[in-house]
N, C-alpha and C positions, 0 to 999 in steps of 0.2 A: 791682660789689658787693665791698666789702672786709669780710673776716671778722675778727672780734675773736679774740684769743688763746684765749679760752674756747671759742668756736665751733670753732676749728681743732682744739683738743684733743678736743672732743666728737666731731667728724667722724673724727678719727684712731682713736678708740676704737670708734666704730660701724662704720666701713668697714674691711673686710678689705683690706689692700694688694694681695692677689692677685686681687681682683675685676676683671673678670668671669672666672669660672672656666671651665675647659674643660668643654663639655657632656658629660654622661654618655652620652647617645645622640643620634643625629640628625646627627652630623658637624658641618658648619659652618653649619647652618641658622640657629641663633640667635646666632652669633658677632657679626654686624653689629648686631643689636638690643642685645646686652649692651654692645658697645663704645660705641654711641650713648648708652645710659642711664648707664653707669658711667664713661665717659670724659670727661664734662664737655661733650659736644656739645649736649645739650638746651638749655643756656643760651645757646649761641653761634649756633645755627641760626636763621635767620629763619623765621617761620611758613610762608611759601610753600615754602621749602626743605624743611621738615619734612613738609609735606603731600605733596610730590612724592616724597620719600624713603619715606614710609610707603606710598604707593600702589605704588611699585615693589617694596617689600618684600612687600606682600600678593600681588603677581603673580609673585613669584620662585619658581623651582623649587628642588629640593633642593641644587643647586650654586650658589645665589644668582645665577642668571642670569634675565633678563627680555627678552622680545622684545615691544616695544610702540612704537607711533608716538606722536609728540607730541600728536596728536589724541586718542588713547586716554587718555593721561596727563591731558590737559586735561579731558576728560569726567569722569574719576574724581575729580579734585580741584576741579572747579568753577571753572576759570580759563581764560583764553584760550590758544589754541595757542602763540602767540608767547611768552607768559609761561612756559609749560611748557618750551619750547625754551631760553629764557634760564636758567631755574632748573636744568635738567639740566646745562647748561654750567657753572653756578656750583658745583653739587655735584661735578662732575668736577674743577674747579680746587681745591676743598677736599680732594680725595682720598677722597671717600666713594663714588664710582662710577667705573667705567671704561666709556666709550662706544665701541662699535664700529659704525660706519656700515655698514648692510647694506640689502638690498632693492633694488628696481629703481626707476627713475624712472617717473613716471606723467604722461602728457600733455605738452603743450607747456610748462607752467609748470616742469617739472623737479622736482616734489616727490617725495621718496622715500617708500616705503611704511612702513618701520619701521627701528628701530635695535635693537641688542642691548646691554643694560646688564648690568654685573656689579657687584653690591653688594660693596664692599671692606670689610675690617675696618680701621677707622681707628685710628690711634694716639690715646692720650688727649690731650685738648686741653691745651695747656701750663699753663693756670691751673686745671686741675681738681683736685678733692679726691682723686681716685683716685691720680694720679701713677703712676710706674712704666710698665711696658709691658703691653700686652694679651697674655694667654696665648692664642696662636693654636692651634687644633686641629691635631693632627699628621696 
């Protein structure tokens, strides 16, 4: 989508270049959501990636960490387990999460029980209207 000069000027007037701002309370809880919303990622994420990211965000604790299996993510998002695994790998490649393999293997098939995910505060997408950098909480 190409913006006209008038649309670009309107966005610059409407958007504070400092957004997303540092949260007043709650530490880092809403920093990833603000970065996704104001950093231009909503236009760039595929629907499946956004569904998985939102499901992980809903399960996250105060430190933006989640312990969940691919099966749990698949049940919450209504997709197959293999798609959940591929999508979490895609989100990790994009820099939106950090995956730490954990848990024990179950049975002869060698399936793991769960992973630990950390929601990261992404940098603004290069073509976003927000520009600049995200103000990370201290």
